[in-house]
N, C-alpha and C positions, 0 to 999 in steps of 0.2 A: 438423826435429826440434830440440828445445831443447838448448842446450849445457849448461845447468843442469837438473837434474831436480827440484829442490825449491826452494820459496820461501825466499829468504835471510832472511826475518823469522821465519816460523812453522814452516818445514820441510814444509809441505803439498806434495804432488806437483803439479808444474806441468802444465797441459793446453793444448792448442791453440797459440795464438800467444804465450802467456805466456813471458817470458824470465827474469825475476828474481822477480816477485811473483805470488802467487796471487789477490790481490784489491786493490781500490782502498784498502781499509783498511791492508793491509800496505805498499803503496806510500807512502801518506801518513805512515805511522809513520816511515819513513826520510826522506822528502823534506820533511815539514812539522815535523820535530822542531826544538826550539829551536836545537840545535847546527847543524843543516843550514841553517836560516834565517839564523843569525848568519854562518856561513861564506859563504853566497851573498851576503848583504848587504855583507860586507867586501870580497869580490872585486869586486862591482859598484862599491862606493865607490872602491876603488883605480883601477878603470878610468875612472870619471867624474872623479876628481881629476886623473888624467893628462890627460884631455881638456881640462880647464880650466887646464892649464899646470903642475900638480904642486906649486905653492907659493902662499903667501899673496901676493896682488897688492899689498899695502901694504908688508910688511916682508921678504918673500922666504922666510919660514919654510917648511921642507920636511922636518922631522925625523920627525914621528910622525903617522900617518894619523888617529888619533883626535883630534888637536889641530887638524885642518882642518875648516872648516865651509862649507857652501854658503850664501852671503848673497844673498837675493832683492833685486834692484834695483827691481822693481815687483811688483804683486800676485801672491800665490801661491795655488795651488789646494791644495797639500799640502806637508808638511814633507819634506825630503830627508834623513831619518835612515836608519840602517842597516836598521831594520825596514821602512820604506817602500820602500827600494831592493831588498830581498829579495823583496817580495811584489807588486810592480807590474810591469806590462809595460814594455818598454824605451821604446816610443814616448811615453807620457805622461811618463816620467822625462826623456827628451831634451827635450820641450817645456818642462818645468819648469826644466831646466838652462840653457836659452837665456835665462832671466831672471836668471841667477845669476853671481856672481863667487866666487872662492875666497878665504877669509880664514882666518887662524889664529884660535883662540878669543879671544886677547887683542885682536886688531884688531877682531874681530866684536863683542866687548863694548864696546869704545871707540866703534865706529860706532853702536851702538844706545843708548849712554848717554853722550853727550858732556858732559852736565851734571854728571857725577861725576868729571871730571878733577881729580886731587888738587891740581894747581897752582891751579885755579879755586876749590877749597874752602878754600884757605889753611891746609892742614894742615902742621905742622912734621914733616918726615920723620925727624928724629932723636929725637923724643919717644917715650918708652917707652909712656906711656899718653896717647892723643891724644883730645881732645874736639873735636868739630866746632864751628867758629864759626857763630853764627846767621846763616844766609843765607836769603834769600827762596826759597821753594819747596823747601827741603831737608827740611822736615817730612814730605814725601811718602815719604821713604826710611827713616824711623825707625819 
């Protein structure tokens, strides 16, 4: 016999083996909502961040979960963002994680954009309004 007698979403009386929901629609209303997916994705991200050491491998940053990113060292099949983590099976995620290291967003940006290093762009750090010196290849970023 059911411990609950009514669906927790719509209140319809439960029948047979139903324990919380009267239909797939009601079940999906709870489990596939934006908040449920976000919470599931964040829990999984925390788990996978801990599996990869819990901090940025370059600078050691470990303060905020949203500031840590999975950096692919070789080809990737899909992004490892919170949405992907909440909706995919664990095995494909683990396969993708095996190609990754953990970086904070600053180190991740520097890794992907080494040509934008301020020291290389010759920008005066004390200038209030700074104009970039003409450098070859810089026009791609303007």
